[in-house]
N, C-alpha and C positions, 0 to 999 in steps of 0.2 A: 573397852567395848567397841569402839570405832574398828579396831583391828580385826576382832572376831567377825564384826559385821562384813568387813572387806573378805574375807575368806569364805564366809557362808554366801556371798554374792557370786564369788568365784565358782563354788560347787553349784551354783544355781544355773550359770551360765553353761557349765560343763554338762549339766543333766539336760539342758535344752537341746544339745548337740543330737540326741536321739530323734526329736522331732523332725529334724531336717534329713539326717543321714538314713533313716529308715524308709522314709516315702521315696526318696531318690532311687534306692534299690528296688523298691516295690513298683515304679513305673518302668523298669527295665534297665536302667544303667547298670553297667558292670562294677564290681568292687573296685577293678582297677582304675576305671575312669573317674569314680568319685574321689579316691585317694590321690589320684595323679592332679586332678584339678584342684583339689583342696591344697596341696603342696606347691602348686603353681601360684595360687593366690597368696599363699603365707610367704613365698619368697619374693613376688612383686612388692608385698607389703613391708617386709624387713630389708628390702634392697638397701635402703640408706645405712642400715647396720653391718650388712655384709661389706659395703663400700668402707665403711669407717673402720673395721677390723682387718682389711685385706692384709695390711703389714703385718699384723699379728698372727694371722694364719701363715704367711711365709716364714716366720721365725720360729714357729712350733716345730718342735722335735717329732720324728716320724712316729714315734709310740704314741705321742699325743694326737696327731693328725689321723693315726688308725683308730684311735679311740672316738675322735669326732666323727669319722667316717662310719664307724660302728653304730653311734647313736643314731646318726641320720638315717643310714642304709638299712640296718637291722631294726633299730628301735623305732624309728619314725615311720619309715616306708613297710617294711616287712610286718611289724608288729601292727601297724594301723590296717594294712590289709587283712590280716588275719582277724583282728578285732571286727571289722566291718563284714567279713566274709561270714563270721560266726552269725551275724544278725539273719542271715538266709536260712539258718537251721534251728537257732534257739530263741527263746524270750529274750529280747535285749535286755530286759532287767537282770535276768540271770546272768548274762554274759558281762554285765558291769559290775555285779556283785562278786563273781568269781575272780576279778581283777584284783580284789583285796588279798590274794595269794600273793602279790608280789614282794610285800616285804620279806616273806620267808625265801623265795628265790634270791632276792637282792642281798640278804644276809650271807646266805650259804656261799654266793659267788664272791662276795666281800672277803668272807674268810679264805676262800681257795685263790683268789686272785691278788687282794690287796693284804692278806694276812692279818685281817681284823679279827680280834677274838670273839668268840661266839661264848657267851654266858649262859649259866644254867637256866635261866628265866626264859630264854629264847626257846628252848626245847618244850618247856611246859606250855607257853602260850601258843607256840606254833602246832602243837597237838590239837589246841581248842581250835584254832584257825582250819586245820586240815579236817577236823571232825565236822565243823560248820560246812566245809566244802562238800564232803561226802554225803551229809544229810541232805544237802540241797539237790545233789545227783541221785539220791537213793531210789526214787521211783523208776528212773531210766535204767539203772543198774539191775533192779528186779525184774523189769521188762525183758532185759536182755538174757537173764537168767531162765525166765519162762520160756523164752523161745528156744533154749537150748543150743544157742549159738547157731540157729538156722535164722540169718538175719533177713529181714523184710527191707524194703527200700526206705521206710519210715525209720528202721531202727539204725540204718548206715547212716541215714541223714542226721540223727541224734550224735552218733559217735564222730562225724564230722564236724558237728558243732563245738562239741568239747574239745576236739583235737585242735580247732583253730583258736578257741578260747585260750587253751593252754598254751599254744604257740605265742599268742599275744603277751600272755603273762611272763613267759620265758624271755622273750625279746625286750619287753620293757623292764623287767627286773635286771637284766644283763646290762641295758642301756643305762640304768640308775647306777651300777657300778662303774661304768666308763666315766659317767658324769662326776662321781666322786673323785676318780683319778684326776680328772682334768681340774677340778676344784683344787686337789693338792698341788697341782702345777700352776695355780694362781691364773688360769684362764678365765675372763670375765663371763658372768653369766649370759650377758647379751650376745657375746661372741659365740658361746656355745648353742644358744637358741637359734641365732640366725644361720650358724653353720650346720646346724641339724636339718633345718628346712632345705637348705640347699644341696646337701649330701643326699638326703630323702628323695628330692626331685631327680637328681641324676640317677639314682638306682630305678626310680619309677619310669623314667624316660626310656631307660635300656629295656626294661620289661615291657613297655608299651610298643617298642619296636618289634619285638617277636610276638605280640599279640594286638595287631592293629585291627583285628575283628572285634575287639572288645571296646574300641573307642568310636563312638557316634557323636554326630552333631547334637549339640546341646542348646536349646532355646534360651533366650535372654532371660527368661524367668526362673528357669532351673539354675542358670549360671548365678544369677543374682542371690539365689537361695544358698548355693554353695559358698559364695564369698560371705554371706552373712554368717554361715556356720564357721568358717575360718576365722573370721573377726571375734565372734563370740567365744568359741571354746579355745581357739588357738592364740588370740592376742589380749582380748579383754580378759578373759579369765585368768590367764597367767599374770597380767599386770595387776588385777585386783589381788591376787594371791600374794604376790611379793609385797604389795603395799602392806597387806595385812601382817605379814611376817615381820615387817619393820616394828611393831610394836606390840606383837603378840608372843608370849613365851611358847616354847615347843609343845608343853602339855595341852595348852588351850588351843594351838593350831591343830593338834591331832583330833580333838573332840570336835573342833568345827569342820574339818575335812570330812568327816564321817557323815555330815549333812549330805554330801554328794550322792551316795547310793539311795538315801531317804527321799531326796528330791526327785531323783531318776525314777525310783519305784512309783512315786506318786504321780508324776508327769506321764509316765508311760501307761499307768493304769487310767489316768483320767482322759488322756488325748489318743492314745493307740489301743486302748481297751485290753491291756496285757496285765493281768492279775498274776498273783503268785499263788502257788498251793501251800498247804499247811507245812508240808516238808520243807519247801523252799523258804517259808518265813521263818521256821525254826532254825534252819541252818543259816539264813542270813543274820539272824541275831547273834548266833555262836560266832560267825565269821567276823561280824562288827565288834562283839564283845573281845574276841581275841585280838583283834587290832588295837582296840583302846588299851587293852592290859599290856601287850607287847610294847607299844610306843610310850606309854606312861612309865613303864618300868626302865625302859631305856633312857627316858630322860632322867629319871631319879637316879640312875647308876652314872650317868654322864655326869651329873651335878655333884655326886659324891666323890668321883674321881677327881674333878675340878677343885674341891675343897681340900681333898687329900694332897693334891699337887701344890696348892697354894700353901698349906700347912709345912709342906717339906722346905 
């Protein structure tokens, strides 16, 4: 019970992220500035880990270092930029729910890159997940059809929102595959996490050099809010999550993780006045149901494979 509670608390901290990220965008800070300062705070907080694993980084092979840089530069930096930018164009709850497409991307890429087997149940549950995603965006698709491809500014913004959302899904899904590769190479989880933040910061610093007009002075109050966001969703959330995983089976962890979009939808509705349409609610239910089915089936198949291997 305690492990499940830890995971649910982690999901709650992740859901609180929007209450800080969205208002910061609303007062005029650029996406680049918010994500840059977020990573700067995370690097400063995890500096002891970076120092601790410095020799480990030096001994890593080029392929492993490339994966670590990809996780940070593409997954953490560009993925978070795209995720945050999508908030400008779409309901943040929709953006968060559509991130549940990540398992589909990650499994397909794991098959292509790591040669992991794709089983029949993956295709079935992926269709449910994709169906839920399309149902969520159905009203916007119909609006585009009614416009007969003569876009208004509003329709272009909607397309941008979905584009940034899917870019974040792809970036984080690919980063998951790189994380799997590093785990196969026995790279410690804390080394991956701290290296992720550092490499992400390096990429963001390069981007900021070419976009200095997007960086402005931030008062102490807003800086404090940003640090709180980094501590909540970046560090405390992950610490709670891994504490929960120590005592919770994969099946229960999967169910507990799905409280994240529920918490996010509730918090965004109560505090940001962002409700969902009936289409979006129906699509969200399919999206979550597909994730439950896929992950529970994966866990069952893994357990069966383990028992078969032990019997052999």
